[in-house]
Residue frames as qw, qx, qy, qz and C-alpha x, y, z in Angstrom:
[[0.087, -0.862, -0.499, -0.004, 13.68, 111.59, 100.04],
 [0.354, -0.741, 0.044, 0.569, 16.41, 114.03, 101.05],
 [0.373, -0.066, 0.555, 0.740, 17.75, 114.02, 97.48],
 [0.110, 0.657, 0.647, 0.372, 14.32, 114.96, 96.14],
 [0.231, -0.903, -0.278, 0.233, 14.07, 117.87, 98.57],
 [0.409, -0.534, 0.284, 0.684, 17.54, 119.14, 97.66],
 [0.305, 0.207, 0.658, 0.656, 16.75, 118.87, 93.95],
 [0.016, -0.804, -0.570, -0.168, 13.46, 120.72, 94.43],
 [0.316, -0.845, -0.087, 0.423, 15.17, 123.49, 96.42],
 [0.413, -0.291, 0.453, 0.734, 17.94, 123.84, 93.81],
 [0.212, 0.468, 0.675, 0.529, 15.35, 124.10, 91.01],
 [0.141, -0.893, -0.426, 0.042, 13.37, 126.71, 92.93],
 [0.399, -0.692, 0.121, 0.590, 16.53, 128.73, 93.61],
 [0.379, -0.006, 0.576, 0.724, 17.52, 128.60, 89.93],
 [0.090, 0.694, 0.620, 0.355, 14.07, 129.82, 88.87],
 [0.256, -0.905, -0.249, 0.230, 14.17, 132.67, 91.38],
 [0.442, -0.512, 0.287, 0.679, 17.65, 133.72, 90.25],
 [0.276, 0.074, 0.637, 0.716, 16.87, 133.69, 86.52],
 [0.113, 0.740, 0.663, -0.013, 13.33, 135.14, 86.72],
 [0.048, -0.850, -0.053, 0.521, 14.48, 138.80, 86.97],
 [0.223, -0.363, 0.609, 0.669, 16.78, 138.31, 83.98],
 [0.206, 0.365, 0.836, 0.354, 13.92, 136.88, 81.92],
 [0.057, 0.840, 0.511, -0.172, 11.51, 139.66, 82.83],
 [0.166, -0.715, 0.176, 0.656, 14.12, 142.31, 81.99],
 [0.121, -0.200, 0.715, 0.659, 14.32, 140.92, 78.45],
 [0.395, 0.525, 0.725, -0.206, 10.56, 140.84, 77.91],
 [0.301, 0.435, 0.522, 0.669, 9.23, 142.10, 74.61],
 [0.014, -0.235, -0.225, 0.946, 8.34, 145.79, 74.71],
 [0.450, 0.066, -0.345, -0.821, 5.28, 145.12, 72.59],
 [0.225, 0.141, 0.928, -0.262, 2.17, 143.09, 73.43],
 [0.449, -0.055, -0.415, -0.789, -0.98, 142.31, 71.44],
 [0.286, 0.102, 0.854, -0.423, -4.06, 140.82, 73.11],
 [0.463, -0.027, -0.533, -0.708, -6.89, 139.21, 71.15],
 [0.807, -0.185, 0.258, -0.497, -9.83, 137.11, 72.27],
 [0.326, -0.344, 0.874, 0.103, -8.66, 133.48, 72.53],
 [0.355, 0.297, 0.878, 0.123, -11.70, 132.13, 70.66],
 [0.317, 0.274, -0.217, -0.882, -13.50, 133.49, 67.62],
 [0.281, 0.259, 0.923, -0.037, -16.81, 131.68, 67.03],
 [0.383, 0.356, -0.077, -0.849, -19.33, 132.33, 64.27],
 [0.732, 0.332, 0.566, -0.183, -21.88, 130.70, 62.00],
 [0.522, 0.183, 0.604, 0.573, -21.46, 129.91, 58.33],
 [0.229, 0.694, 0.448, 0.515, -21.73, 133.01, 56.14],
 [0.302, -0.933, -0.177, 0.089, -20.79, 135.56, 58.81],
 [0.483, 0.538, -0.260, 0.640, -18.04, 138.13, 59.13],
 [0.625, -0.703, -0.276, 0.196, -16.74, 138.70, 62.65],
 [0.223, 0.802, -0.270, 0.484, -14.76, 141.82, 63.55],
 [0.792, -0.315, -0.375, 0.365, -12.17, 140.93, 66.21],
 [0.086, -0.915, 0.121, -0.376, -11.21, 143.64, 68.69],
 [0.839, -0.248, -0.264, 0.407, -8.20, 143.79, 70.98],
 [0.272, -0.943, 0.120, 0.152, -5.39, 145.86, 72.49],
 [0.739, 0.392, -0.227, 0.499, -1.81, 146.68, 71.60],
 [0.533, -0.836, -0.019, 0.129, 0.40, 147.64, 74.57],
 [0.467, 0.661, -0.406, 0.424, 3.81, 149.32, 74.70],
 [0.806, -0.576, -0.122, 0.066, 5.38, 147.65, 77.74],
 [0.749, 0.152, -0.098, 0.637, 8.87, 148.93, 76.95],
 [0.369, -0.611, -0.184, 0.676, 10.77, 152.01, 78.13],
 [0.118, -0.245, 0.358, 0.893, 10.80, 153.79, 74.72],
 [0.575, 0.464, 0.157, -0.655, 8.04, 155.08, 72.44],
 [0.378, 0.025, 0.846, 0.376, 7.06, 152.81, 69.55],
 [0.478, 0.371, -0.134, -0.785, 5.06, 153.25, 66.37],
 [0.641, 0.181, 0.744, -0.057, 2.86, 150.39, 65.20],
 [0.158, 0.411, -0.505, -0.742, 3.21, 150.09, 61.44],
 [0.542, 0.054, -0.679, -0.493, 1.18, 146.96, 60.76],
 [0.559, -0.101, 0.693, -0.444, -1.32, 144.60, 62.33],
 [0.540, 0.238, -0.651, -0.478, -2.03, 141.38, 60.52],
 [0.701, -0.143, 0.595, -0.366, -3.61, 137.99, 61.06],
 [0.509, 0.339, -0.697, -0.375, -3.29, 134.65, 59.35],
 [0.944, -0.180, 0.064, -0.268, -4.43, 131.08, 59.75],
 [0.336, -0.539, 0.765, 0.109, -1.81, 128.51, 60.65],
 [0.384, 0.112, 0.877, 0.266, -1.95, 126.53, 57.42],
 [0.247, 0.005, -0.447, -0.860, -4.15, 127.02, 54.36],
 [0.239, 0.280, 0.831, -0.418, -7.62, 126.51, 55.86],
 [0.087, -0.280, -0.672, -0.680, -10.40, 126.17, 53.29],
 [0.300, -0.670, -0.660, -0.162, -13.52, 128.08, 54.31],
 [0.383, -0.802, -0.223, 0.401, -11.98, 130.85, 56.43],
 [0.477, 0.582, 0.064, 0.655, -10.58, 134.18, 55.34],
 [0.433, -0.662, -0.259, 0.554, -8.85, 136.81, 57.48],
 [0.355, 0.673, 0.188, 0.621, -8.61, 140.47, 56.54],
 [0.402, -0.380, -0.334, 0.763, -7.16, 143.50, 58.30],
 [0.076, 0.521, 0.376, 0.763, -9.26, 146.03, 56.36],
 [0.438, -0.788, -0.411, -0.133, -11.30, 146.75, 59.51],
 [0.614, -0.497, -0.117, 0.603, -8.13, 147.84, 61.35],
 [0.371, 0.030, 0.250, 0.894, -6.98, 150.26, 58.68],
 [0.099, -0.545, -0.451, -0.699, -10.41, 151.85, 58.24],
 [0.521, -0.721, -0.353, -0.291, -11.57, 152.08, 61.89],
 [0.755, -0.391, -0.309, 0.427, -8.59, 152.32, 64.23],
 [0.107, -0.984, 0.066, 0.127, -7.25, 155.82, 63.61],
 [0.765, -0.166, 0.356, 0.511, -4.13, 154.30, 62.08],
 [0.209, 0.888, -0.092, -0.398, -2.43, 157.18, 60.27],
 [0.729, 0.641, -0.235, 0.052, -0.05, 157.19, 57.32],
 [0.198, 0.666, -0.630, 0.346, 2.91, 157.22, 59.72],
 [0.487, -0.047, -0.844, 0.222, 1.60, 154.53, 62.04],
 [0.590, -0.699, -0.301, -0.269, 0.02, 154.33, 65.48],
 [0.267, 0.516, -0.535, 0.613, 2.33, 155.98, 68.06],
 [0.752, -0.565, -0.332, -0.074, 2.40, 154.57, 71.60],
 [0.059, -0.763, 0.476, -0.433, 4.29, 156.14, 74.50],
 [0.299, 0.169, -0.886, 0.311, 5.91, 153.88, 77.14],
 [0.108, 0.192, 0.800, -0.558, 3.18, 152.19, 79.18],
 [0.477, 0.306, 0.022, -0.823, 0.46, 153.31, 76.75],
 [0.390, 0.194, 0.890, 0.139, -2.05, 151.09, 74.97],
 [0.053, -0.150, -0.553, -0.818, -4.32, 151.61, 71.99],
 [0.544, 0.119, 0.380, -0.739, -7.50, 150.95, 73.92],
 [0.631, 0.263, 0.728, -0.042, -9.98, 148.61, 72.29],
 [0.282, 0.559, -0.385, -0.678, -9.49, 148.75, 68.52],
 [0.920, 0.305, 0.137, -0.205, -10.62, 146.55, 65.64],
 [0.414, -0.541, 0.655, 0.327, -7.69, 144.31, 64.72],
 [0.087, 0.172, -0.826, -0.529, -8.94, 142.05, 61.94],
 [0.746, 0.108, 0.089, -0.651, -12.03, 140.34, 60.53],
 [0.275, -0.097, 0.952, 0.097, -12.74, 136.64, 60.14],
 [0.635, 0.233, -0.229, -0.700, -14.96, 135.66, 57.22],
 [0.433, -0.054, 0.894, -0.101, -16.52, 132.20, 57.55],
 [0.469, 0.249, -0.444, -0.722, -17.81, 131.05, 54.17],
 [0.871, -0.018, 0.044, -0.490, -20.10, 128.14, 53.34],
 [0.814, 0.300, -0.495, 0.055, -17.23, 125.70, 52.81],
 [0.086, -0.591, 0.632, -0.494, -15.89, 126.00, 56.37],
 [0.517, -0.120, -0.839, 0.121, -15.65, 122.88, 58.52],
 [0.495, -0.641, -0.057, -0.584, -18.09, 123.10, 61.41],
 [0.802, -0.573, 0.068, -0.153, -17.42, 122.41, 65.10],
 [0.872, 0.008, -0.043, 0.488, -13.67, 122.24, 64.60],
 [0.220, -0.936, 0.063, 0.268, -11.25, 124.86, 65.96],
 [0.746, 0.464, 0.009, 0.478, -8.50, 126.12, 63.67],
 [0.523, -0.565, -0.084, 0.633, -5.50, 128.07, 64.93],
 [0.360, 0.848, 0.133, 0.365, -4.81, 131.60, 63.82],
 [0.605, -0.279, -0.136, 0.733, -2.04, 134.04, 64.59],
 [0.099, 0.964, 0.184, 0.163, -2.39, 137.81, 64.99],
 [0.680, -0.211, -0.060, 0.700, 0.72, 139.93, 65.03],
 [0.041, 0.992, 0.092, -0.078, 1.78, 143.54, 65.25],
 [0.729, 0.155, 0.056, 0.665, 4.91, 145.09, 63.75],
 [0.178, -0.872, -0.094, 0.446, 6.52, 148.43, 64.65],
 [0.447, 0.880, -0.158, -0.040, 8.43, 150.82, 62.39],
 [0.032, -0.715, 0.698, -0.042, 11.71, 149.58, 63.89],
 [0.675, 0.192, -0.672, -0.235, 10.61, 145.99, 63.09],
 [0.226, -0.168, 0.824, -0.491, 9.74, 144.75, 66.58],
 [0.548, -0.108, -0.661, -0.501, 7.21, 141.94, 66.45],
 [0.321, -0.083, 0.758, -0.562, 4.64, 140.57, 68.90],
 [0.455, -0.056, -0.705, -0.541, 2.03, 137.91, 68.31],
 [0.513, -0.067, 0.593, -0.617, -0.96, 136.17, 69.80],
 [0.138, -0.049, -0.939, -0.312, -2.54, 132.80, 68.94],
 [0.548, 0.105, 0.324, -0.764, -6.32, 132.44, 68.74],
 [0.274, 0.150, 0.937, 0.159, -8.79, 129.80, 67.51],
 [0.440, 0.169, -0.216, -0.855, -11.53, 130.14, 64.90],
 [0.227, 0.167, 0.955, -0.095, -14.56, 127.84, 65.03],
 [0.408, -0.061, -0.404, -0.816, -17.54, 127.67, 62.68],
 [0.290, 0.132, 0.838, -0.442, -20.69, 126.48, 64.43],
 [0.063, 0.403, 0.817, 0.408, -23.86, 125.25, 62.70],
 [0.266, -0.238, -0.067, -0.932, -26.68, 127.72, 62.26],
 [0.429, 0.049, 0.678, -0.595, -29.76, 127.10, 64.42],
 [0.740, 0.357, -0.071, -0.566, -31.83, 126.42, 61.28],
 [0.509, 0.394, -0.759, -0.095, -29.39, 123.66, 60.30],
 [0.042, -0.130, 0.891, -0.433, -29.75, 122.04, 63.70],
 [0.596, 0.217, 0.389, -0.668, -33.58, 122.24, 63.51],
 [0.703, 0.422, -0.383, -0.424, -33.49, 120.68, 60.05],
 [0.329, 0.316, -0.881, 0.123, -31.22, 117.88, 61.28],
 [0.263, -0.010, 0.767, -0.586, -33.44, 117.26, 64.32],
 [0.689, 0.306, 0.120, -0.646, -36.58, 117.15, 62.16],
 [0.627, 0.411, -0.611, -0.255, -34.95, 114.69, 59.77],
 [0.154, 0.217, -0.916, 0.300, -33.83, 112.40, 62.60],
 [0.452, 0.114, 0.580, -0.668, -37.30, 112.54, 64.20],
 [0.726, 0.362, -0.177, -0.558, -38.87, 111.60, 60.83],
 [0.500, 0.340, -0.796, -0.040, -36.54, 108.62, 60.41],
 [0.076, -0.094, 0.853, -0.507, -37.27, 107.50, 63.98],
 [0.593, 0.219, 0.335, -0.699, -41.04, 107.84, 63.46],
 [0.706, 0.375, -0.433, -0.417, -40.91, 105.90, 60.18],
 [0.325, 0.267, -0.893, 0.162, -38.91, 103.11, 61.84],
 [0.282, 0.031, 0.729, -0.623, -41.42, 102.90, 64.72],
 [0.686, 0.308, 0.049, -0.658, -44.34, 102.83, 62.30],
 [0.612, 0.372, -0.661, -0.224, -42.67, 100.09, 60.23],
 [0.109, 0.175, -0.910, 0.359, -41.98, 98.09, 63.41],
 [0.474, 0.137, 0.524, -0.695, -45.61, 98.47, 64.57],
 [0.729, 0.356, -0.228, -0.538, -46.94, 97.30, 61.15],
 [0.491, 0.324, -0.808, -0.025, -44.63, 94.25, 61.14],
 [0.102, -0.064, 0.849, -0.514, -45.81, 93.25, 64.66],
 [0.612, 0.229, 0.261, -0.711, -49.48, 93.57, 63.60],
 [0.706, 0.368, -0.452, -0.402, -48.99, 91.20, 60.65],
 [0.331, 0.259, -0.892, 0.170, -47.42, 88.43, 62.79]]
């Protein structure tokens, strides 16, 4: 028992000693996106988020992009919404130390009719600065069935159930 306590104390001490060193080397750039993007088949969802300059020097964002992890059939990501709506100039998006972009459109997710439903796929959004610093954020994309699809499925199941009950009632009457 004493060995466990000593080991726990040594681990805690090591974490406390190395924590300041790790935080001093933190990336000066941070991108935040919603963790989950959910939409129905045939929709386009504009995803909004923030880009923060957490470093001591000014930075200029030169690119924001997004991609799916793997070639996922049925989903398409585009950053057109960022370039047309964010105020991104020809020279980039300048951020002073401690400054953020505020809420800006980062990218769009297009869910077409071939997308798998009720299954979450991983995506990755990243931001690049003019001096080639990189920060990223992982998110999930899920296509959910349209309400009309669920009503159609429910009606079909109810019809099958009713037909089976009717068939069972007729077979009991004949015996």
